[in-house]
C-alpha positions as a printed Julia matrix, in Angstrom:
101×3 Matrix{Float64}:
  0.0    0.0     0.0
  2.84   2.32    0.86
  4.49   1.69   -2.48
  1.26   2.51   -4.32
  0.84   5.82   -2.5
  4.45   6.84   -3.1
  4.22   5.98   -6.8
  1.05   8.09   -7.15
  2.74  10.97   -5.33
  5.76  10.67   -7.58
  3.52  10.69  -10.65
  1.75  13.92   -9.64
  5.02  15.48   -8.51
  6.59  14.9   -11.95
  3.49  16.26  -13.69
  3.7   19.43  -11.58
  7.41  19.84  -12.26
  6.99  19.32  -16.0
  4.41  22.14  -16.09
  6.72  24.55  -14.28
  9.72  23.44  -16.34
  7.86  24.06  -19.6
  6.61  27.43  -18.36
 10.12  28.63  -17.51
 11.48  27.16  -20.73
  9.04  29.31  -22.72
 10.17  32.41  -20.79
 13.77  31.52  -21.57
 13.02  31.27  -25.3
 11.35  34.69  -25.29
 14.31  36.27  -23.5
 16.79  34.71  -25.94
 14.75  36.01  -28.87
 14.75  39.52  -27.4
 18.5   39.43  -26.8
 19.15  38.28  -30.37
 16.99  41.11  -31.74
 18.9   43.64  -29.66
 22.24  42.28  -30.87
 21.06  42.46  -34.5
 20.03  46.07  -34.01
 23.47  46.85  -32.55
 25.19  45.29  -35.55
 23.04  47.24  -38.01
 23.71  50.49  -36.16
 27.43  49.76  -36.13
 27.41  49.17  -39.91
 25.49  52.39  -40.57
 27.83  54.43  -38.4
 30.98  52.9   -39.89
 29.71  53.68  -43.4
 29.3   57.3   -42.34
 32.94  57.74  -41.28
 34.82  57.63  -44.65
 32.72  60.14  -46.63
 32.69  62.68  -43.79
 36.45  62.71  -43.2
 39.16  64.76  -44.77
 42.28  62.7   -45.06
 45.72  63.81  -46.07
 47.61  62.55  -49.06
 48.09  59.1   -47.56
 45.51  56.58  -46.36
 47.84  55.34  -43.63
 48.2   58.58  -41.7
 45.88  58.4   -38.67
 43.2   60.95  -37.96
 44.12  64.04  -36.01
 42.43  64.5   -32.61
 40.26  67.32  -33.94
 39.05  65.2   -36.86
 38.24  62.35  -34.46
 36.25  64.73  -32.26
 34.3   66.02  -35.29
 33.51  62.49  -36.47
 32.42  61.47  -32.95
 30.14  64.52  -32.74
 28.58  63.69  -36.14
 27.95  60.08  -35.14
 26.44  61.1   -31.81
 24.26  63.67  -33.55
 22.86  61.18  -36.06
 22.77  57.98  -34.0
 22.92  59.2   -30.39
 19.37  58.24  -29.38
 19.6   54.77  -30.92
 22.97  54.22  -29.28
 21.6   55.25  -25.91
 18.64  52.89  -26.21
 20.89  49.97  -27.2
 23.48  50.76  -24.53
 26.3   51.54  -26.95
 28.99  54.17  -26.55
 31.75  55.53  -28.75
 35.21  56.32  -27.42
 37.5   59.16  -28.41
 39.38  56.72  -30.65
 36.15  55.99  -32.6
 35.69  52.52  -31.12
 32.19  51.32  -30.36
 31.63  49.74  -26.95
């Protein structure tokens, strides 16, 4: 009799745990989907901003000479002006060396 009661208890216990497991698994899928969407938006924003840099810059005679600090500041200001709100929403920042974080 004791074995029968314990097997019935175990049966209902596993049913209860399966329901909670499946519920939390669905939450986990939704969170992963949201994170992937956010990462995709970050990548698209990064591509748009990096396309903006070459046409807006004035380089010297050589491609290999790095930007001057004033040119970097101007480029950073342009990027923040055009994409500042999106970057703030996505949690992105741009450094003084034009690196996205």
